[in-house]
C-alpha positions, 0 to 999 in steps of 0.5 A: 360720323359714320357717313364720313367713313370710306367705303371699303373697295371690294373687288369681285370677279365677273363670275363672283359678281354674277353669283352674288346677283343670283344669290340676291335673287334668292336662287339655290346652289343648284339653280345658280349652277344651272344658270351659270352652266357650271357644276354644283361644286364650282358654284359652291366655290364661287359662293365661298369666294364671295363670302370671303371677299365681303368678310361675311359668314352666310349667303344672307349676310353676303346679300346685305353687305352686297346691297350696302356696297351697291354690288347688287 
């Protein structure tokens, strides 16, 4: 049964978790950067790390996966 499968343990840093939360809220890279008080490039790095940690290829997939795992 699929429901009996263990949920993988995903570890995000507090900053990555906040980035995922802001992605889920629909913010753009520039808007996330402004919210976090960092540069656009730093934000892009956070997004890349979130995608890698969740094993996905897009922001939309990251948000969906984050919701599945209860991260957002």
